[in-house]
C-alpha positions, -999 to +999 in steps of 0.1 A: +826+748-482+810+766-512+836+749-534+828+715-518+790+721-523+794+731-560+816+700-566+789+678-550+763+694-574+785+688-604+791+652-594+754+646-589+745+659-624+773+639-639+759+608-622+724+615-634+737+615-670+758+583-664+730+562-650+703+573-675+673+567-652+648+593-664+620+575-646+635+585-612+626+622-617+593+640-624+609+675-621+646+679-620+661+714-613+687+727-636+723+724-627+728+761-630+701+769-605+715+744-580+750+757-585+737+792-577+722+779-545+755+762-537+775+794-542+752+813-518+753+786-492+762+794-455+789+768-449+783+768-411+749+752-415+746+716-402+734+701-436+754+725-458+757+711-493+737+679-487+717+670-518+680+661-514+656+642-536+620+650-526+591+626-533+566+644-556+537+643-531+557+667-508+557+704-517+588+723-529+581+760-535+581+768-572+582+732-584+550+713-595+535+688-571+519+660-591+517+630-568+525+611-601+493+623-617+498+651-643+462+663-641+465+668-603+495+691-606+498+724-588+527+747-581+530+755-544+543+789-532+555+775-499+575+743-493+564+716-470+575+723-434+599+693-434+615+705-467+617+741-455+636+730-424+661+710-445+667+740-467+671+763-437+698+740-424+718+740-456+704+712-478+700+717-515+669+704-533+677+685-565+641+680-576+610+659-573+610+622-576+586+596-591+564+575-568+535+551-568+507+574-577+491+592-547+515+572-525+494+541-530+516+511-533+548+494-522+562+485-556+572+517-575+555+507-607+522+526-605+531+558-623+524+573-657+560+586-655+572+550-658+580+522-634+610+531-613+635+503-617+657+488-589+691+506-588+711+474-590+689+452-612+665+470-637+643+438-639+633+442-603+610+467-586+625+496-567+599+494-540+573+521-534+558+544-530+589+564-523+606+547-552+623+576-569+638+591-537+652+557-527+668+550-561+682+586-563+701+578-531+710+542-541+725+554-574+747+579-556+729+610-569+713+623-537+726+622-501+690+623-487+658+610-501+625+624-487+597+600-488+564+593-471+553+562-453+518+551-446+520+513-452+558+510-454+568+532-483+598+547-465+610+512-454+604+487-482+625+506-509+652+510-482+653+473-478+656+466-515+686+490-518+706+484-486+696+519-473+685+532-440+649+544-436+638+564-406+600+565-399+593+585-368+563+583-345+533+599-362+533+637-360+569+641-349+578+653-384+550+676-396+530+667-427+522+703-436+525+705-474+522+668-480+494+654-503+476+630-479+472+593-486+457+584-452+460+616-433+459+601-398+486+575-407+510+594-430+545+601-420+573+620-438+604+598-439+641+599-447+661+575-468+699+577-467+730+556-472+739+555-435+722+559-401+740+592-392+729+610-423+693+597-420+692+607-383+706+642-388+681+649-415+652+636-394+663+656-364+662+688-385+627+680-398+612+670-365+594+696-343+560+709-336+542+728-364+511+748-356+499+745-391+497+707-388+467+696-366+484+662-361+518+676-351+533+664-318+562+672-296+585+648-277+568+641-243+584+649-209+592+612-203+607+605-238+633+577-235+667+590-246+686+557-250+683+520-254+698+497-227+735+490-229+726+454-240+693+459-259+668+432-258+646+427-289+616+406-296+616+385-328+588+366-345+581+330-341+588+308-371+551+304-378+548+342-380+573+343-409+555+320-434+551+349-459+589+352-463+605+338-495+631+311-488+660+334-495+646+362-472+638+336-445+674+325-446+687+360-445+666+369-415+677+337-397+713+347-402+706+382-391+691+369-359+720+345-354+744+374-355+726+395-329+746+382-299+779+392-316+765+428-319+756+430-282+718+424-287+697+399-268+665+384-283+635+362-275+606+350-297+571+364-293+537+358-309+532+387-334+501+373-350+478+400-335+500+427-351+498+410-385+461+408-381+459+446-375+481+451-406+454+439-429+431+468-419+451+493-438+439+481-472+414+454-465+395+473-438+373+504-436+405+525-428+411+526-466+383+552-467+409+577-457+424+573-492+391+581-507+388+612-485+422+623-498+418+619-536+387+599-542+366+627-557+395+637-580+399+601-593+361+598-597+365+622-625+385+596-645+417+616-652+435+602-682+467+595-664+452+577-634+469+544-627+443+517-630+454+498-599+455+530-578+421+541-591+407+507-583+419+509-547+409+544-541+374+542-557+367+510-538+374+529-506+341+548-511+321+517-500+329+510-464+302+520-439+307+543-410+301+516-385+327+494-401+352+523-398+343+526-361+348+489-356+382+491-372+392+520-349+382+498-320+403+469-333+433+493-337+428+505-301+429+469-289+459+463-311+478+492-294+472+476-260+483+442-272+515+457-287+523+474-255+520+442-235+539+423-262+569+446-260+570+449-222+606+441-212+619+446-247+636+476-264+619+469-296+607+443-322+630+431-349+613+422-381+622+415-417+612+447-436+594+428-464+589+394-478+607+391-511+620+412-540+597+407-570+604+415-606+585+443-625+569+417-647+556+397-617+540+428-602+524+437-635+509+402-636+497+403-600+496+440-589+474+436-558+486+403-545+523+410-544+518+445-531+497+432-503+524+406-494+552+432-494+534+451-466+530+420-443+554+433-417+551+471-423+514+478-425+506+477-388+532+502-377+514+535-383+480+521-375+494+513-340+513+546-337+547+529-336+581+541-349+605+522-370+641+523-384+649+501-414+685+490-418+703+464-439+704+429-424+725+400-436+727+398-474+710+370-492+730+340-502+731+357-537+747+387-520+717+409-526+704+434-501+680+423-474+665+446-448+653+444-413+636+470-391+635+479-355+599+487-345+593+505-312+564+520-292+552+556-296+580+582-289+607+555-284+623+567-316+658+572-300+657+536-287+651+524-323+680+545-335+703+530-308+693+494-316+697+501-354+732+515-347+742+482-331+727+463-360+748+485-383+779+483-362+780+521-361+778+547-334+744+558-323+735+593-335+712+615-314+677+620-327+660+632-296+680+662-283+659+668-252+663+665-214+687+676-187+723+666-180+730+648-148+763+639-131+766+608-111+796+600-089+787+570-068+764+540-068+747+551-100+779+547-120+779+520-147+786+486-131+774+497-096+742+485-078+717+512-087+729+521-122+696+506-134+678+536-120+693+555-149+688+529-176+652+522-165+645+559-172+660+558-206+690+580-196+717+585-222+754+582-214+773+613-225+807+605-213+830+607-183+834+640-165+852+657-136+839+682-111+859+714-104+883+714-074+856+729-052+843+696-038+849+672-009+840+636-013+829+612+016+819+576+021+785+579+040+788+544+055+754+533+041+742+499+029+746+496-001+777+518+000+773+553-014+792+586-013+783+622-007+796+652-026+798+686-007+809+719-022+836+736-001+846+764-025+871+769-053+905+752-045+892+738-012+886+703-025+896+682-055+882+672-089+860+642-085+854+617-113+819+608-125+797+600-155+774+624-173+740+613-184+711+630-201+676+623-187+641+633-197+625+659-175+599+634-162+627+608-156+647+633-136+616+641-115+609+605-105+647+600-099+647+629-075+615+617-058+631+583-051+663+596-035+668+586+001+678+609+029+704+625+031+708+626-007+696+654-029+702+670-063+717+704-069+739+722-095+774+708-097+803+727-113+824+707-138+861+711-145+853+730-177+833+756-157+799+744-168+772+735-143+750+704-144+725+687-121+742+663-097+742+646-063+748+663-031+744+654+006+738+674+037+768+689+056+757+669+087+760+636+068+793+646+052+808+655+086+798+620+099+813+603+068+848+591+059+867+617+038+878+600+005+885+631-015+921+620-022+909+589-041+895+613-068+863+592-073+841+564-062+854+538-086+890+542-074+879+542-038+858+510-041+886+493-059+909+501-030+884+488-005+879+456-023+917+452-026+919+455+012+935+490+010 
């Protein structure tokens, strides 16, 4: 593995020289230093040898943090919690990447270190503010780009480059060691070339951090899966007027292809969400940006980007009562979003509106930037999670991105829907819950299977019990079986399905079980024990022994065939 890691490092530095994109990096570690880290790497670690580009508003111990403003620079002794967790799991840090100064922008041009150019067309913007991290991945230099996302900065550059961008529920990934933009709405994000890599990195970074006052843990009722046929809400045509014609066409073709990917959809009115989105820059909420770096920029540092300075200095003006009014509007928006998405797994949106040129942004820095955030800005304000993935390419065969937006803590659902959009398997982000074996009417395709899916249970695979169990038809309506432990070798292996359920989901599941059913520990054929169904010995004695069928599915097929 050390050899593989060192080769990855050498390839990365060769690629850096080939592409000649100095504006991507603010601080790049030496090849020799990284090779030394690769030689010392523990090859058993889950991210061993993965190369990471870190946005330069996120601390890496020993490397300057500039937030793209040289006068602001400091050298942290400790890495940001998210970065430290990546390193502890085997990732190698290449360096610090360029960004829209103080993470203020969606274009990637607002930096004294130079405008970060699009990886595939240097005349176009790269997307910000996580511009350097996205381009480092898109150019094949880094495996993982670490960005931040307040208004869409972890998603817009992903859309421009055909990447995956994972933006979790606020607080799931700690913000300790991150220069704040809007502290209540900042999120550390991952950009990667595929969903699996992005999810693995996010899973490593996630987790409570006592040093972050906004840190959160997955709740007891966290959904662990989308439905087998996810249903997504899509905007009405009148909600998509901000899209350029080529992006509108690409989104329409993405939607037209949903059915072939096993996804249902229905239009909804998202105008209330788009109204909330305007608060991030045009409301009093922008005062959070002044709180973060306003006093510093008030000192007129020489390298301050004029557009960033204008935005942040202007954020000193809103009154306290306007801020309170905006918080009330956001609270109402959260309620409306909850009602809007009732019955849906998520909301499918175009990530952004167009792909502008650098010259166009220089001519209209505020107007174009505001338009690019049309569909992203509300997400963090409403405490929602999102996963950005490529959609149908434009007619010019250029990247176009969509995102799956979901309610608070429904992050795994977003991953699952994104996997279907990407025609890939769904990696696990939320590794929580308890394993449950079902052997009867809760099996897929049977009458009460929905009691699992309604609770967000995740299918883990088929399973067999040990040979210690007897299996009976209880003679109920609807039909259901009972499983009774007799002792090793005194029964037969019984086929079932294994699911993972949240703790709260399992609790409500147990509370709803009818007599004579219950839950107990069941021994599987591999010797492990999981939670599963049982029934009383009294009910089993009165039932029909069907052990020889080896499972409920086989028995019911025999009954229906008249056997």
